[in-house]
PyMOL Python script that loads the backbone (N, CA, C, O; Angstrom):
from pymol import cmd

cmd.read_pdbstr("""\
ATOM      1  N   UNK A   1     107.103 133.347  68.658  1.00  0.00           N
ATOM      2  CA  UNK A   1     107.406 132.022  69.177  1.00  0.00           C
ATOM      3  C   UNK A   1     108.136 131.246  68.072  1.00  0.00           C
ATOM      4  O   UNK A   1     107.656 131.152  66.943  1.00  0.00           O
ATOM      5  N   UNK A   2     109.293 130.699  68.417  1.00  0.00           N
ATOM      6  CA  UNK A   2     110.041 129.944  67.410  1.00  0.00           C
ATOM      7  C   UNK A   2     109.496 128.513  67.295  1.00  0.00           C
ATOM      8  O   UNK A   2     108.593 128.117  68.032  1.00  0.00           O
ATOM      9  N   UNK A   3     110.056 127.764  66.369  1.00  0.00           N
ATOM     10  CA  UNK A   3     109.548 126.417  66.084  1.00  0.00           C
ATOM     11  C   UNK A   3     109.645 125.491  67.298  1.00  0.00           C
ATOM     12  O   UNK A   3     108.715 124.734  67.576  1.00  0.00           O
ATOM     13  N   UNK A   4     110.756 125.547  68.015  1.00  0.00           N
ATOM     14  CA  UNK A   4     110.922 124.704  69.205  1.00  0.00           C
ATOM     15  C   UNK A   4     109.886 125.052  70.266  1.00  0.00           C
ATOM     16  O   UNK A   4     109.281 124.160  70.862  1.00  0.00           O
ATOM     17  N   UNK A   5     109.684 126.318  70.499  1.00  0.00           N
ATOM     18  CA  UNK A   5     108.687 126.747  71.484  1.00  0.00           C
ATOM     19  C   UNK A   5     107.287 126.303  71.077  1.00  0.00           C
ATOM     20  O   UNK A   5     106.478 125.930  71.927  1.00  0.00           O
ATOM     21  N   UNK A   6     107.004 126.343  69.784  1.00  0.00           N
ATOM     22  CA  UNK A   6     105.701 125.892  69.293  1.00  0.00           C
ATOM     23  C   UNK A   6     105.512 124.396  69.535  1.00  0.00           C
ATOM     24  O   UNK A   6     104.439 123.953  69.945  1.00  0.00           O
ATOM     25  N   UNK A   7     106.563 123.628  69.277  1.00  0.00           N
ATOM     26  CA  UNK A   7     106.475 122.180  69.492  1.00  0.00           C
ATOM     27  C   UNK A   7     106.307 121.856  70.973  1.00  0.00           C
ATOM     28  O   UNK A   7     105.527 120.975  71.333  1.00  0.00           O
ATOM     29  N   UNK A   8     107.031 122.561  71.823  1.00  0.00           N
ATOM     30  CA  UNK A   8     106.889 122.342  73.265  1.00  0.00           C
ATOM     31  C   UNK A   8     105.493 122.721  73.747  1.00  0.00           C
ATOM     32  O   UNK A   8     104.909 122.029  74.581  1.00  0.00           O
ATOM     33  N   UNK A   9     104.972 123.803  73.230  1.00  0.00           N
ATOM     34  CA  UNK A   9     103.616 124.224  73.599  1.00  0.00           C
ATOM     35  C   UNK A   9     102.595 123.174  73.167  1.00  0.00           C
ATOM     36  O   UNK A   9     101.644 122.893  73.896  1.00  0.00           O
ATOM     37  N   UNK A  10     102.791 122.601  71.992  1.00  0.00           N
ATOM     38  CA  UNK A  10     101.886 121.554  71.504  1.00  0.00           C
ATOM     39  C   UNK A  10     101.976 120.303  72.382  1.00  0.00           C
ATOM     40  O   UNK A  10     100.956 119.690  72.697  1.00  0.00           O
ATOM     41  N   UNK A  11     103.187 119.928  72.774  1.00  0.00           N
ATOM     42  CA  UNK A  11     103.360 118.776  73.670  1.00  0.00           C
ATOM     43  C   UNK A  11     102.662 119.017  75.006  1.00  0.00           C
ATOM     44  O   UNK A  11     101.982 118.131  75.525  1.00  0.00           O
ATOM     45  N   UNK A  12     102.830 120.208  75.555  1.00  0.00           N
ATOM     46  CA  UNK A  12     102.172 120.544  76.821  1.00  0.00           C
ATOM     47  C   UNK A  12     100.654 120.475  76.684  1.00  0.00           C
ATOM     48  O   UNK A  12      99.960 119.974  77.569  1.00  0.00           O
ATOM     49  N   UNK A  13     100.158 120.982  75.573  1.00  0.00           N
ATOM     50  CA  UNK A  13      98.715 120.967  75.334  1.00  0.00           C
ATOM     51  C   UNK A  13      98.198 119.529  75.251  1.00  0.00           C
ATOM     52  O   UNK A  13      97.169 119.198  75.840  1.00  0.00           O
ATOM     53  N   UNK A  14      98.919 118.681  74.518  1.00  0.00           N
ATOM     54  CA  UNK A  14      98.516 117.270  74.397  1.00  0.00           C
ATOM     55  C   UNK A  14      98.588 116.555  75.740  1.00  0.00           C
ATOM     56  O   UNK A  14      97.714 115.761  76.087  1.00  0.00           O
ATOM     57  N   UNK A  15      99.642 116.851  76.486  1.00  0.00           N
ATOM     58  CA  UNK A  15      99.781 116.227  77.806  1.00  0.00           C
ATOM     59  C   UNK A  15      98.585 116.609  78.681  1.00  0.00           C
ATOM     60  O   UNK A  15      97.980 115.753  79.325  1.00  0.00           O
ATOM     61  N   UNK A  16      98.255 117.887  78.696  1.00  0.00           N
ATOM     62  CA  UNK A  16      97.115 118.347  79.487  1.00  0.00           C
ATOM     63  C   UNK A  16      95.816 117.681  79.067  1.00  0.00           C
ATOM     64  O   UNK A  16      94.981 117.344  79.906  1.00  0.00           O
ATOM     65  N   UNK A  17      95.650 117.495  77.763  1.00  0.00           N
ATOM     66  CA  UNK A  17      94.438 116.852  77.254  1.00  0.00           C
ATOM     67  C   UNK A  17      94.364 115.377  77.662  1.00  0.00           C
ATOM     68  O   UNK A  17      93.274 114.817  77.778  1.00  0.00           O
ATOM     69  N   UNK A  18      95.516 114.756  77.877  1.00  0.00           N
ATOM     70  CA  UNK A  18      95.562 113.337  78.241  1.00  0.00           C
ATOM     71  C   UNK A  18      95.497 113.084  79.745  1.00  0.00           C
ATOM     72  O   UNK A  18      95.449 111.930  80.171  1.00  0.00           O
ATOM     73  N   UNK A  19      95.496 114.129  80.545  1.00  0.00           N
ATOM     74  CA  UNK A  19      95.502 113.938  82.000  1.00  0.00           C
ATOM     75  C   UNK A  19      94.303 113.129  82.483  1.00  0.00           C
ATOM     76  O   UNK A  19      94.439 112.283  83.367  1.00  0.00           O
ATOM     77  N   UNK A  20      93.148 113.381  81.917  1.00  0.00           N
ATOM     78  CA  UNK A  20      91.950 112.642  82.320  1.00  0.00           C
ATOM     79  C   UNK A  20      92.108 111.143  82.115  1.00  0.00           C
ATOM     80  O   UNK A  20      91.712 110.348  82.968  1.00  0.00           O
ATOM     81  N   UNK A  21      92.686 110.760  80.982  1.00  0.00           N
ATOM     82  CA  UNK A  21      92.907 109.339  80.708  1.00  0.00           C
ATOM     83  C   UNK A  21      93.908 108.736  81.687  1.00  0.00           C
ATOM     84  O   UNK A  21      93.747 107.598  82.129  1.00  0.00           O
ATOM     85  N   UNK A  22      94.925 109.492  82.017  1.00  0.00           N
ATOM     86  CA  UNK A  22      95.932 109.000  82.964  1.00  0.00           C
ATOM     87  C   UNK A  22      95.304 108.760  84.339  1.00  0.00           C
ATOM     88  O   UNK A  22      95.577 107.755  84.995  1.00  0.00           O
ATOM     89  N   UNK A  23      94.472 109.691  84.755  1.00  0.00           N
ATOM     90  CA  UNK A  23      93.819 109.556  86.062  1.00  0.00           C
ATOM     91  C   UNK A  23      92.799 108.419  86.033  1.00  0.00           C
ATOM     92  O   UNK A  23      92.634 107.715  87.029  1.00  0.00           O
ATOM     93  N   UNK A  24      92.120 108.234  84.915  1.00  0.00           N
ATOM     94  CA  UNK A  24      91.202 107.094  84.787  1.00  0.00           C
ATOM     95  C   UNK A  24      91.945 105.776  84.955  1.00  0.00           C
ATOM     96  O   UNK A  24      91.431 104.837  85.565  1.00  0.00           O
ATOM     97  N   UNK A  25      93.147 105.711  84.416  1.00  0.00           N
ATOM     98  CA  UNK A  25      93.963 104.510  84.580  1.00  0.00           C
ATOM     99  C   UNK A  25      94.271 104.248  86.044  1.00  0.00           C
ATOM    100  O   UNK A  25      94.205 103.108  86.504  1.00  0.00           O
ATOM    101  N   UNK A  26      94.606 105.302  86.774  1.00  0.00           N
ATOM    102  CA  UNK A  26      94.867 105.159  88.210  1.00  0.00           C
ATOM    103  C   UNK A  26      93.611 104.698  88.939  1.00  0.00           C
ATOM    104  O   UNK A  26      93.669 103.869  89.846  1.00  0.00           O
ATOM    105  N   UNK A  27      92.486 105.246  88.527  1.00  0.00           N
ATOM    106  CA  UNK A  27      91.211 104.865  89.130  1.00  0.00           C
ATOM    107  C   UNK A  27      90.926 103.377  88.898  1.00  0.00           C
ATOM    108  O   UNK A  27      90.402 102.691  89.775  1.00  0.00           O
ATOM    109  N   UNK A  28      91.275 102.897  87.717  1.00  0.00           N
ATOM    110  CA  UNK A  28      91.099 101.476  87.414  1.00  0.00           C
ATOM    111  C   UNK A  28      91.953 100.591  88.313  1.00  0.00           C
ATOM    112  O   UNK A  28      91.495  99.550  88.785  1.00  0.00           O
ATOM    113  N   UNK A  29      93.199 101.009  88.551  1.00  0.00           N
ATOM    114  CA  UNK A  29      94.074 100.241  89.444  1.00  0.00           C
ATOM    115  C   UNK A  29      93.515 100.220  90.865  1.00  0.00           C
ATOM    116  O   UNK A  29      93.551  99.191  91.541  1.00  0.00           O
ATOM    117  N   UNK A  30      92.999 101.368  91.310  1.00  0.00           N
ATOM    118  CA  UNK A  30      92.437 101.428  92.655  1.00  0.00           C
ATOM    119  C   UNK A  30      91.185 100.564  92.757  1.00  0.00           C
ATOM    120  O   UNK A  30      90.996  99.864  93.752  1.00  0.00           O
ATOM    121  N   UNK A  31      90.343 100.607  91.752  1.00  0.00           N
ATOM    122  CA  UNK A  31      89.138  99.769  91.754  1.00  0.00           C
ATOM    123  C   UNK A  31      89.495  98.289  91.782  1.00  0.00           C
ATOM    124  O   UNK A  31      88.871  97.499  92.490  1.00  0.00           O
ATOM    125  N   UNK A  32      90.505  97.927  91.004  1.00  0.00           N
ATOM    126  CA  UNK A  32      90.957  96.535  90.995  1.00  0.00           C
ATOM    127  C   UNK A  32      91.481  96.134  92.374  1.00  0.00           C
ATOM    128  O   UNK A  32      91.204  95.037  92.861  1.00  0.00           O
ATOM    129  N   UNK A  33      92.234  97.028  92.987  1.00  0.00           N
ATOM    130  CA  UNK A  33      92.766  96.740  94.321  1.00  0.00           C
ATOM    131  C   UNK A  33      91.635  96.539  95.328  1.00  0.00           C
ATOM    132  O   UNK A  33      91.658  95.595  96.117  1.00  0.00           O
ATOM    133  N   UNK A  34      90.651  97.427  95.297  1.00  0.00           N
ATOM    134  CA  UNK A  34      89.544  97.351  96.248  1.00  0.00           C
ATOM    135  C   UNK A  34      88.726  96.079  96.033  1.00  0.00           C
ATOM    136  O   UNK A  34      88.338  95.420  96.998  1.00  0.00           O
ATOM    137  N   UNK A  35      88.466  95.735  94.787  1.00  0.00           N
ATOM    138  CA  UNK A  35      87.612  94.578  94.522  1.00  0.00           C
ATOM    139  C   UNK A  35      88.320  93.244  94.751  1.00  0.00           C
ATOM    140  O   UNK A  35      87.679  92.254  95.103  1.00  0.00           O
ATOM    141  N   UNK A  36      89.637  93.214  94.555  1.00  0.00           N
ATOM    142  CA  UNK A  36      90.332  91.928  94.646  1.00  0.00           C
ATOM    143  C   UNK A  36      91.377  91.853  95.755  1.00  0.00           C
ATOM    144  O   UNK A  36      91.824  90.766  96.123  1.00  0.00           O
ATOM    145  N   UNK A  37      91.764  93.013  96.288  1.00  0.00           N
ATOM    146  CA  UNK A  37      92.834  93.021  97.280  1.00  0.00           C
ATOM    147  C   UNK A  37      94.202  92.770  96.671  1.00  0.00           C
ATOM    148  O   UNK A  37      95.162  92.468  97.381  1.00  0.00           O
ATOM    149  N   UNK A  38      94.288  92.894  95.360  1.00  0.00           N
ATOM    150  CA  UNK A  38      95.524  92.593  94.639  1.00  0.00           C
ATOM    151  C   UNK A  38      96.635  93.585  94.972  1.00  0.00           C
ATOM    152  O   UNK A  38      96.510  94.787  94.737  1.00  0.00           O
ATOM    153  N   UNK A  39      97.709  93.060  95.517  1.00  0.00           N
ATOM    154  CA  UNK A  39      98.879  93.902  95.793  1.00  0.00           C
ATOM    155  C   UNK A  39      99.521  94.362  94.482  1.00  0.00           C
ATOM    156  O   UNK A  39     100.181  95.400  94.442  1.00  0.00           O
ATOM    157  N   UNK A  40      99.328  93.596  93.424  1.00  0.00           N
ATOM    158  CA  UNK A  40      99.851  93.998  92.111  1.00  0.00           C
ATOM    159  C   UNK A  40      99.132  95.266  91.642  1.00  0.00           C
ATOM    160  O   UNK A  40      99.766  96.180  91.114  1.00  0.00           O
ATOM    161  N   UNK A  41      97.817  95.322  91.833  1.00  0.00           N
ATOM    162  CA  UNK A  41      97.058  96.515  91.458  1.00  0.00           C
ATOM    163  C   UNK A  41      97.500  97.710  92.295  1.00  0.00           C
ATOM    164  O   UNK A  41      97.595  98.825  91.781  1.00  0.00           O
ATOM    165  N   UNK A  42      97.770  97.487  93.576  1.00  0.00           N
ATOM    166  CA  UNK A  42      98.249  98.565  94.439  1.00  0.00           C
ATOM    167  C   UNK A  42      99.615  99.057  93.968  1.00  0.00           C
ATOM    168  O   UNK A  42      99.883 100.258  93.982  1.00  0.00           O
ATOM    169  N   UNK A  43     100.465  98.144  93.556  1.00  0.00           N
ATOM    170  CA  UNK A  43     101.783  98.516  93.024  1.00  0.00           C
ATOM    171  C   UNK A  43     101.640  99.295  91.718  1.00  0.00           C
ATOM    172  O   UNK A  43     102.381 100.248  91.479  1.00  0.00           O
ATOM    173  N   UNK A  44     100.693  98.893  90.875  1.00  0.00           N
ATOM    174  CA  UNK A  44     100.445  99.625  89.627  1.00  0.00           C
ATOM    175  C   UNK A  44      99.947 101.037  89.930  1.00  0.00           C
ATOM    176  O   UNK A  44     100.324 101.991  89.249  1.00  0.00           O
ATOM    177  N   UNK A  45      99.109 101.167  90.942  1.00  0.00           N
ATOM    178  CA  UNK A  45      98.636 102.488  91.357  1.00  0.00           C
ATOM    179  C   UNK A  45      99.813 103.341  91.808  1.00  0.00           C
ATOM    180  O   UNK A  45      99.934 104.502  91.417  1.00  0.00           O
ATOM    181  N   UNK A  46     100.669 102.766  92.621  1.00  0.00           N
ATOM    182  CA  UNK A  46     101.855 103.479  93.095  1.00  0.00           C
ATOM    183  C   UNK A  46     102.729 103.931  91.920  1.00  0.00           C
ATOM    184  O   UNK A  46     103.112 105.098  91.835  1.00  0.00           O
ATOM    185  N   UNK A  47     103.036 103.005  91.028  1.00  0.00           N
ATOM    186  CA  UNK A  47     103.912 103.328  89.895  1.00  0.00           C
ATOM    187  C   UNK A  47     103.271 104.349  88.957  1.00  0.00           C
ATOM    188  O   UNK A  47     103.949 105.238  88.442  1.00  0.00           O
ATOM    189  N   UNK A  48     101.969 104.217  88.739  1.00  0.00           N
ATOM    190  CA  UNK A  48     101.271 105.170  87.884  1.00  0.00           C
ATOM    191  C   UNK A  48     101.253 106.566  88.481  1.00  0.00           C
ATOM    192  O   UNK A  48     101.449 107.554  87.773  1.00  0.00           O
ATOM    193  N   UNK A  49     101.016 106.645  89.785  1.00  0.00           N
ATOM    194  CA  UNK A  49     101.022 107.945  90.461  1.00  0.00           C
ATOM    195  C   UNK A  49     102.428 108.538  90.452  1.00  0.00           C
ATOM    196  O   UNK A  49     102.597 109.747  90.294  1.00  0.00           O
ATOM    197  N   UNK A  50     103.430 107.688  90.622  1.00  0.00           N
ATOM    198  CA  UNK A  50     104.825 108.140  90.578  1.00  0.00           C
ATOM    199  C   UNK A  50     105.151 108.731  89.203  1.00  0.00           C
ATOM    200  O   UNK A  50     105.738 109.809  89.107  1.00  0.00           O
ATOM    201  N   UNK A  51     104.770 108.024  88.157  1.00  0.00           N
ATOM    202  CA  UNK A  51     105.024 108.500  86.793  1.00  0.00           C
ATOM    203  C   UNK A  51     104.286 109.809  86.525  1.00  0.00           C
ATOM    204  O   UNK A  51     104.835 110.721  85.908  1.00  0.00           O
ATOM    205  N   UNK A  52     103.049 109.898  86.987  1.00  0.00           N
ATOM    206  CA  UNK A  52     102.268 111.115  86.794  1.00  0.00           C
ATOM    207  C   UNK A  52     102.891 112.284  87.547  1.00  0.00           C
ATOM    208  O   UNK A  52     102.964 113.393  87.019  1.00  0.00           O
ATOM    209  N   UNK A  53     103.334 112.046  88.765  1.00  0.00           N
ATOM    210  CA  UNK A  53     103.953 113.119  89.556  1.00  0.00           C
ATOM    211  C   UNK A  53     105.174 113.682  88.836  1.00  0.00           C
ATOM    212  O   UNK A  53     105.364 114.897  88.794  1.00  0.00           O
ATOM    213  N   UNK A  54     105.988 112.819  88.279  1.00  0.00           N
ATOM    214  CA  UNK A  54     107.186 113.277  87.582  1.00  0.00           C
ATOM    215  C   UNK A  54     106.884 113.946  86.257  1.00  0.00           C
ATOM    216  O   UNK A  54     107.419 115.015  85.961  1.00  0.00           O
ATOM    217  N   UNK A  55     106.040 113.331  85.465  1.00  0.00           N
ATOM    218  CA  UNK A  55     105.769 113.889  84.136  1.00  0.00           C
ATOM    219  C   UNK A  55     104.957 115.179  84.219  1.00  0.00           C
ATOM    220  O   UNK A  55     105.173 116.096  83.426  1.00  0.00           O
ATOM    221  N   UNK A  56     104.033 115.260  85.160  1.00  0.00           N
ATOM    222  CA  UNK A  56     103.220 116.473  85.282  1.00  0.00           C
ATOM    223  C   UNK A  56     104.099 117.685  85.579  1.00  0.00           C
ATOM    224  O   UNK A  56     103.891 118.764  85.025  1.00  0.00           O
ATOM    225  N   UNK A  57     105.061 117.502  86.439  1.00  0.00           N
ATOM    226  CA  UNK A  57     105.965 118.611  86.759  1.00  0.00           C
ATOM    227  C   UNK A  57     106.776 119.005  85.529  1.00  0.00           C
ATOM    228  O   UNK A  57     106.978 120.190  85.266  1.00  0.00           O
ATOM    229  N   UNK A  58     107.235 118.020  84.788  1.00  0.00           N
ATOM    230  CA  UNK A  58     108.019 118.275  83.578  1.00  0.00           C
ATOM    231  C   UNK A  58     107.233 119.102  82.565  1.00  0.00           C
ATOM    232  O   UNK A  58     107.793 119.967  81.892  1.00  0.00           O
ATOM    233  N   UNK A  59     105.935 118.830  82.461  1.00  0.00           N
ATOM    234  CA  UNK A  59     105.106 119.516  81.476  1.00  0.00           C
ATOM    235  C   UNK A  59     104.416 120.762  82.026  1.00  0.00           C
ATOM    236  O   UNK A  59     103.522 121.311  81.382  1.00  0.00           O
ATOM    237  N   UNK A  60     104.822 121.206  83.203  1.00  0.00           N
ATOM    238  CA  UNK A  60     104.314 122.467  83.726  1.00  0.00           C
ATOM    239  C   UNK A  60     103.041 122.376  84.540  1.00  0.00           C
ATOM    240  O   UNK A  60     102.395 123.395  84.786  1.00  0.00           O
ATOM    241  N   UNK A  61     102.668 121.190  84.959  1.00  0.00           N
ATOM    242  CA  UNK A  61     101.474 121.005  85.776  1.00  0.00           C
ATOM    243  C   UNK A  61     101.905 120.708  87.214  1.00  0.00           C
ATOM    244  O   UNK A  61     101.671 119.618  87.737  1.00  0.00           O
ATOM    245  N   UNK A  62     102.535 121.696  87.835  1.00  0.00           N
ATOM    246  CA  UNK A  62     103.114 121.509  89.166  1.00  0.00           C
ATOM    247  C   UNK A  62     102.063 121.116  90.200  1.00  0.00           C
ATOM    248  O   UNK A  62     102.334 120.286  91.067  1.00  0.00           O
ATOM    249  N   UNK A  63     100.875 121.696  90.121  1.00  0.00           N
ATOM    250  CA  UNK A  63      99.830 121.371  91.090  1.00  0.00           C
ATOM    251  C   UNK A  63      99.386 119.914  90.960  1.00  0.00           C
ATOM    252  O   UNK A  63      99.133 119.249  91.965  1.00  0.00           O
ATOM    253  N   UNK A  64      99.291 119.422  89.739  1.00  0.00           N
ATOM    254  CA  UNK A  64      98.949 118.013  89.516  1.00  0.00           C
ATOM    255  C   UNK A  64     100.061 117.127  90.066  1.00  0.00           C
ATOM    256  O   UNK A  64      99.795 116.083  90.661  1.00  0.00           O
ATOM    257  N   UNK A  65     101.291 117.544  89.867  1.00  0.00           N
ATOM    258  CA  UNK A  65     102.437 116.785  90.363  1.00  0.00           C
ATOM    259  C   UNK A  65     102.390 116.630  91.877  1.00  0.00           C
ATOM    260  O   UNK A  65     102.634 115.543  92.402  1.00  0.00           O
ATOM    261  N   UNK A  66     102.079 117.704  92.572  1.00  0.00           N
ATOM    262  CA  UNK A  66     102.031 117.671  94.043  1.00  0.00           C
ATOM    263  C   UNK A  66     100.967 116.688  94.529  1.00  0.00           C
ATOM    264  O   UNK A  66     101.221 115.889  95.430  1.00  0.00           O
ATOM    265  N   UNK A  67      99.789 116.747  93.939  1.00  0.00           N
ATOM    266  CA  UNK A  67      98.698 115.870  94.368  1.00  0.00           C
ATOM    267  C   UNK A  67      98.981 114.418  93.969  1.00  0.00           C
ATOM    268  O   UNK A  67      98.681 113.498  94.730  1.00  0.00           O
ATOM    269  N   UNK A  68      99.551 114.212  92.790  1.00  0.00           N
ATOM    270  CA  UNK A  68      99.913 112.856  92.371  1.00  0.00           C
ATOM    271  C   UNK A  68     100.977 112.278  93.299  1.00  0.00           C
ATOM    272  O   UNK A  68     100.965 111.082  93.590  1.00  0.00           O
ATOM    273  N   UNK A  69     101.890 113.117  93.762  1.00  0.00           N
ATOM    274  CA  UNK A  69     102.919 112.663  94.703  1.00  0.00           C
ATOM    275  C   UNK A  69     102.281 112.214  96.017  1.00  0.00           C
ATOM    276  O   UNK A  69     102.714 111.228  96.613  1.00  0.00           O
ATOM    277  N   UNK A  70     101.263 112.928  96.466  1.00  0.00           N
ATOM    278  CA  UNK A  70     100.548 112.525  97.685  1.00  0.00           C
ATOM    279  C   UNK A  70      99.898 111.155  97.495  1.00  0.00           C
ATOM    280  O   UNK A  70      99.936 110.310  98.389  1.00  0.00           O
ATOM    281  N   UNK A  71      99.300 110.946  96.321  1.00  0.00           N
ATOM    282  CA  UNK A  71      98.690 109.650  96.021  1.00  0.00           C
ATOM    283  C   UNK A  71      99.763 108.568  95.981  1.00  0.00           C
ATOM    284  O   UNK A  71      99.577 107.480  96.526  1.00  0.00           O
ATOM    285  N   UNK A  72     100.869 108.868  95.342  1.00  0.00           N
ATOM    286  CA  UNK A  72     101.984 107.917  95.268  1.00  0.00           C
ATOM    287  C   UNK A  72     102.434 107.494  96.667  1.00  0.00           C
ATOM    288  O   UNK A  72     102.557 106.303  96.955  1.00  0.00           O
ATOM    289  N   UNK A  73     102.677 108.474  97.524  1.00  0.00           N
ATOM    290  CA  UNK A  73     103.143 108.171  98.882  1.00  0.00           C
ATOM    291  C   UNK A  73     102.096 107.406  99.676  1.00  0.00           C
ATOM    292  O   UNK A  73     102.433 106.507 100.447  1.00  0.00           O
ATOM    293  N   UNK A  74     100.837 107.755  99.496  1.00  0.00           N
ATOM    294  CA  UNK A  74      99.766 107.034 100.188  1.00  0.00           C
ATOM    295  C   UNK A  74      99.707 105.580  99.735  1.00  0.00           C
ATOM    296  O   UNK A  74      99.501 104.680 100.548  1.00  0.00           O
ATOM    297  N   UNK A  75      99.888 105.353  98.442  1.00  0.00           N
ATOM    298  CA  UNK A  75      99.865 103.979  97.922  1.00  0.00           C
ATOM    299  C   UNK A  75     101.064 103.183  98.428  1.00  0.00           C
ATOM    300  O   UNK A  75     100.970 101.969  98.606  1.00  0.00           O
ATOM    301  N   UNK A  76     102.170 103.843  98.656  1.00  0.00           N
ATOM    302  CA  UNK A  76     103.376 103.164  99.137  1.00  0.00           C
ATOM    303  C   UNK A  76     103.302 102.896 100.643  1.00  0.00           C
ATOM    304  O   UNK A  76     103.744 101.850 101.118  1.00  0.00           O
ATOM    305  N   UNK A  77     102.740 103.849 101.383  1.00  0.00           N
ATOM    306  CA  UNK A  77     102.787 103.774 102.845  1.00  0.00           C
ATOM    307  C   UNK A  77     101.553 103.146 103.474  1.00  0.00           C
ATOM    308  O   UNK A  77     101.581 102.767 104.645  1.00  0.00           O
ATOM    309  N   UNK A  78     100.474 103.032 102.713  1.00  0.00           N
ATOM    310  CA  UNK A  78      99.230 102.547 103.295  1.00  0.00           C
ATOM    311  C   UNK A  78      98.464 101.727 102.267  1.00  0.00           C
ATOM    312  O   UNK A  78      98.540 101.981 101.064  1.00  0.00           O
ATOM    313  N   UNK A  79      97.738 100.754 102.754  1.00  0.00           N
ATOM    314  CA  UNK A  79      96.853 100.020 101.854  1.00  0.00           C
ATOM    315  C   UNK A  79      95.394 100.330 102.193  1.00  0.00           C
ATOM    316  O   UNK A  79      94.489  99.562 101.866  1.00  0.00           O
ATOM    317  N   UNK A  80      95.187 101.466 102.854  1.00  0.00           N
ATOM    318  CA  UNK A  80      93.855 101.911 103.248  1.00  0.00           C
ATOM    319  C   UNK A  80      93.145 102.512 102.036  1.00  0.00           C
ATOM    320  O   UNK A  80      93.491 103.602 101.581  1.00  0.00           O
ATOM    321  N   UNK A  81      92.161 101.800 101.525  1.00  0.00           N
ATOM    322  CA  UNK A  81      91.459 102.228 100.314  1.00  0.00           C
ATOM    323  C   UNK A  81      90.794 103.585 100.491  1.00  0.00           C
ATOM    324  O   UNK A  81      90.730 104.369  99.544  1.00  0.00           O
ATOM    325  N   UNK A  82      90.303 103.870 101.681  1.00  0.00           N
ATOM    326  CA  UNK A  82      89.627 105.153 101.908  1.00  0.00           C
ATOM    327  C   UNK A  82      90.593 106.326 101.693  1.00  0.00           C
ATOM    328  O   UNK A  82      90.238 107.319 101.056  1.00  0.00           O
ATOM    329  N   UNK A  83      91.793 106.207 102.218  1.00  0.00           N
ATOM    330  CA  UNK A  83      92.802 107.253 102.022  1.00  0.00           C
ATOM    331  C   UNK A  83      93.142 107.385 100.538  1.00  0.00           C
ATOM    332  O   UNK A  83      93.272 108.493 100.018  1.00  0.00           O
ATOM    333  N   UNK A  84      93.280 106.258  99.872  1.00  0.00           N
ATOM    334  CA  UNK A  84      93.616 106.276  98.451  1.00  0.00           C
ATOM    335  C   UNK A  84      92.507 106.921  97.626  1.00  0.00           C
ATOM    336  O   UNK A  84      92.786 107.667  96.687  1.00  0.00           O
ATOM    337  N   UNK A  85      91.251 106.637  97.971  1.00  0.00           N
ATOM    338  CA  UNK A  85      90.131 107.265  97.267  1.00  0.00           C
ATOM    339  C   UNK A  85      90.119 108.776  97.486  1.00  0.00           C
ATOM    340  O   UNK A  85      89.820 109.534  96.563  1.00  0.00           O
ATOM    341  N   UNK A  86      90.439 109.216  98.695  1.00  0.00           N
ATOM    342  CA  UNK A  86      90.490 110.655  98.980  1.00  0.00           C
ATOM    343  C   UNK A  86      91.556 111.315  98.106  1.00  0.00           C
ATOM    344  O   UNK A  86      91.303 112.350  97.490  1.00  0.00           O
ATOM    345  N   UNK A  87      92.738 110.722  98.054  1.00  0.00           N
ATOM    346  CA  UNK A  87      93.829 111.282  97.242  1.00  0.00           C
ATOM    347  C   UNK A  87      93.456 111.299  95.757  1.00  0.00           C
ATOM    348  O   UNK A  87      93.709 112.280  95.058  1.00  0.00           O
ATOM    349  N   UNK A  88      92.862 110.220  95.291  1.00  0.00           N
ATOM    350  CA  UNK A  88      92.465 110.160  93.887  1.00  0.00           C
ATOM    351  C   UNK A  88      91.379 111.196  93.586  1.00  0.00           C
ATOM    352  O   UNK A  88      91.383 111.813  92.521  1.00  0.00           O
ATOM    353  N   UNK A  89      90.465 111.381  94.513  1.00  0.00           N
ATOM    354  CA  UNK A  89      89.414 112.392  94.335  1.00  0.00           C
ATOM    355  C   UNK A  89      90.007 113.792  94.248  1.00  0.00           C
ATOM    356  O   UNK A  89      89.543 114.618  93.462  1.00  0.00           O
ATOM    357  N   UNK A  90      91.026 114.057  95.051  1.00  0.00           N
ATOM    358  CA  UNK A  90      91.707 115.357  94.990  1.00  0.00           C
ATOM    359  C   UNK A  90      92.309 115.569  93.603  1.00  0.00           C
ATOM    360  O   UNK A  90      92.236 116.663  93.042  1.00  0.00           O
ATOM    361  N   UNK A  91      92.892 114.527  93.071  1.00  0.00           N
ATOM    362  CA  UNK A  91      93.513 114.600  91.750  1.00  0.00           C
ATOM    363  C   UNK A  91      92.458 114.817  90.665  1.00  0.00           C
ATOM    364  O   UNK A  91      92.641 115.647  89.775  1.00  0.00           O
ATOM    365  N   UNK A  92      91.363 114.077  90.740  1.00  0.00           N
ATOM    366  CA  UNK A  92      90.292 114.222  89.754  1.00  0.00           C
ATOM    367  C   UNK A  92      89.695 115.626  89.793  1.00  0.00           C
ATOM    368  O   UNK A  92      89.423 116.221  88.750  1.00  0.00           O
ATOM    369  N   UNK A  93      89.495 116.143  90.986  1.00  0.00           N
ATOM    370  CA  UNK A  93      88.938 117.491  91.134  1.00  0.00           C
ATOM    371  C   UNK A  93      89.880 118.525  90.519  1.00  0.00           C
ATOM    372  O   UNK A  93      89.438 119.459  89.850  1.00  0.00           O
ATOM    373  N   UNK A  94      91.147 118.354  90.746  1.00  0.00           N
ATOM    374  CA  UNK A  94      92.137 119.298  90.235  1.00  0.00           C
ATOM    375  C   UNK A  94      92.160 119.326  88.711  1.00  0.00           C
ATOM    376  O   UNK A  94      92.198 120.403  88.114  1.00  0.00           O
ATOM    377  N   UNK A  95      92.139 118.174  88.083  1.00  0.00           N
ATOM    378  CA  UNK A  95      92.236 118.170  86.619  1.00  0.00           C
ATOM    379  C   UNK A  95      90.917 118.535  85.945  1.00  0.00           C
ATOM    380  O   UNK A  95      90.901 118.881  84.764  1.00  0.00           O
ATOM    381  N   UNK A  96      89.819 118.463  86.681  1.00  0.00           N
ATOM    382  CA  UNK A  96      88.535 118.827  86.083  1.00  0.00           C
ATOM    383  C   UNK A  96      88.260 120.325  86.177  1.00  0.00           C
ATOM    384  O   UNK A  96      87.316 120.831  85.570  1.00  0.00           O
ATOM    385  N   UNK A  97      89.089 121.026  86.941  1.00  0.00           N
ATOM    386  CA  UNK A  97      88.844 122.475  87.095  1.00  0.00           C
ATOM    387  C   UNK A  97      89.537 123.286  86.028  1.00  0.00           C
ATOM    388  O   UNK A  97      89.430 124.512  86.018  1.00  0.00           O
TER     389      UNK A  97
END
""", "prot")
cmd.dss("prot")
cmd.show_as("cartoon", "prot")
cmd.util.cbc("prot")
cmd.orient("prot")
């Protein structure tokens, strides 16, 4: 493995290690939305899921990207907290396995 490949592998490893924190952030936005009805929190959830969907694919976590995209679309198309919790739970389950 050359130096560039080693650096990329290290970045991927760090990204994977940070996935839990990223999902916790999304969970915080959803909790804020549920407790306050804040459309700003819902928008933050949407943007966070969008960013996760894109970055996860870039770093080789295609399965995380697919589920994050579902959460993103749900946050954009619906304000139903139950649906959003289901999508977030799918994401949490995936990264914990």
